[in-house]
C-alpha positions in Angstrom: 48.6 -47.1 -2.8 46.6 -49.2 -0.5 46.6 -46.5 2.2 45.4 -43.9 -0.4 42.5 -46.2 -1.4 41.5 -46.6 2.2 41.6 -42.9 2.8 39.5 -42.2 -0.3 37.0 -45.0 0.6 36.7 -43.5 4.2 36.1 -40.1 2.7 33.4 -41.4 0.4 31.7 -43.3 3.2 31.8 -40.0 5.3 30.3 -38.0 2.4 27.5 -40.6 1.9 26.7 -40.7 5.6 26.5 -36.9 5.7 24.2 -36.9 2.6 22.0 -39.5 4.3 21.7 -37.3 7.4 20.9 -34.3 5.2 18.1 -36.2 3.4 16.7 -37.4 6.7 16.7 -33.9 8.2 15.0 -32.4 5.2 12.4 -35.1 5.3 11.8 -34.6 9.0 11.5 -30.8 8.5 9.0 -31.3 5.6 6.9 -33.7 7.7 7.0 -31.2 10.6 5.9 -28.3 8.4 3.1 -30.4 6.9 1.8 -31.4 10.3 2.0 -27.8 11.5 0.1 -26.6 8.4 -2.6 -29.3 9.1 -2.9 -28.2 12.7 -3.2 -24.5 11.6 -5.8 -25.4 9.0 -7.9 -27.1 11.7 -7.6 -24.1 14.0 -8.7 -21.7 11.1 -11.6 -24.0 10.3 -12.7 -23.9 13.9 -12.6 -20.1 13.7 -14.7 -20.1 10.6 -17.3 -22.3 12.2 -17.6 -20.1 15.3 -17.7 -17.0 13.0 -20.5 -18.5 10.9 -22.5 -19.4 14.0 -22.1 -15.9 15.4 -23.3 -14.4 12.1 -26.2 -16.8 11.4 -28.9 -14.3 12.4 -26.9 -11.2 11.3 -28.4 -9.6 8.2 -26.0 -9.7 5.2 -26.1 -5.9 4.8 -24.7 -5.4 8.4 -21.1 -5.7 9.4 -20.0 -9.1 10.6 -20.3 -9.8 14.2 -17.1 -10.5 16.1 -17.4 -13.7 18.1 -16.8 -13.4 21.9 -13.7 -14.8 23.5 -15.9 -17.4 25.2 -17.1 -18.6 21.8 -13.5 -18.6 20.5 -12.0 -20.5 23.4 -11.6 -23.7 21.4 -10.1 -22.1 18.3 -7.7 -20.1 20.5 -6.6 -23.3 22.3 -5.9 -24.9 18.9 -3.7 -21.9 17.9 -1.8 -22.2 21.2 -1.3 -25.9 20.5 0.2 -25.1 17.1 2.6 -22.7 18.8 3.5 -25.3 21.5 3.8 -28.3 19.2 5.5 -26.7 16.2 7.7 -23.8 17.4 9.6 -21.9 14.8 7.4 -23.0 11.9 5.6 -20.7 9.5 2.3 -22.2 10.9 3.3 -21.2 14.4 4.1 -17.7 13.3 0.7 -17.4 11.6 -1.0 -18.9 14.6 0.6 -16.3 16.9 -0.5 -13.4 14.6 -4.1 -14.8 14.3 -4.4 -15.3 18.1 -3.0 -11.8 18.7 -5.5 -10.3 16.2 -8.3 -12.2 17.8 -7.5 -11.0 21.3 -7.1 -7.4 20.0 -10.5 -7.5 18.3 -12.0 -8.6 21.6 -10.3 -5.7 23.5 -7.7 -7.8 25.3 -4.7 -5.9 24.1 -2.4 -7.2 26.9 -2.9 -10.8 25.8 -2.6 -9.8 22.1 0.8 -8.3 22.9 2.0 -11.6 24.3 1.2 -13.4 21.0 2.6 -10.6 18.9 5.9 -10.8 20.8 5.9 -14.6 20.2 5.4 -14.0 16.5 8.2 -11.5 16.3 10.5 -13.8 18.1 10.0 -16.5 15.5 9.7 -14.2 12.4 11.9 -15.1 9.6 12.6 -12.7 6.8 12.1 -9.0 6.7 8.4 -9.0 5.7 7.5 -11.3 8.6 9.5 -9.3 11.1 7.8 -6.1 9.8 4.4 -7.6 10.0 4.9 -8.9 13.6 6.6 -5.6 14.7 3.6 -3.6 13.3 1.1 -5.8 15.1 3.1 -5.5 18.3 3.3 -1.7 18.1 -0.4 -1.5 17.5 -1.0 -3.9 20.4 1.0 -1.6 22.7 -1.0 1.4 21.5 -4.3 -0.4 22.2 -3.1 -1.4 25.6 -2.4 2.3 26.4 1.3 1.5 26.7 2.4 4.6 24.8 6.1 4.5 25.5 6.5 1.0 24.2 4.2 1.7 21.3 6.4 4.6 20.2 9.5 2.4 20.6 7.9 -0.4 18.6 6.8 2.0 15.8 10.3 3.5 15.7 11.8 0.0 15.5 9.4 -0.7 12.6 10.6 2.3 10.7 14.2 1.2 11.2 13.4 -2.0 9.3 13.1 0.1 6.1 10.6 -2.4 4.6 8.8 -0.5 1.8 5.8 -2.8 2.1 5.1 -1.6 5.7 6.6 1.9 6.2 4.0 3.5 3.9 1.2 2.1 6.0 2.8 2.9 9.4 
């Protein structure tokens, strides 16, 4: 009987320790996500400020002016920092897409493709993968890399994601 009590006690201690590790890990992950979201918010706020400044003298009835890459240097560095400091998070995924979109709008498709590849590598879930794959395919197309664009669009179609295939 004594031996059984010891075995049960050891098992209970092991389960409690495992539970404590699980709680710590979830807390760590939540803190990391919150920090990543804060960093992404600051990067987006920086983009907004640059965009507002670029459009200060632009009449409201005209299309918005796209800020130059020189003007967007700081916001882009903030996005890269989100990627570097918080890899694998939702914030890093969004930062990669936003950076890629920014480079694409400023006619630097080669740099955009780098960020879209990064987004695709960390995409979780079908919709995120489809979104990143679509952006990558378009980036290849804009960079005049026709063969890779075709392959990327074909890969996108193979995802069979109804939210994306109708658009592609």
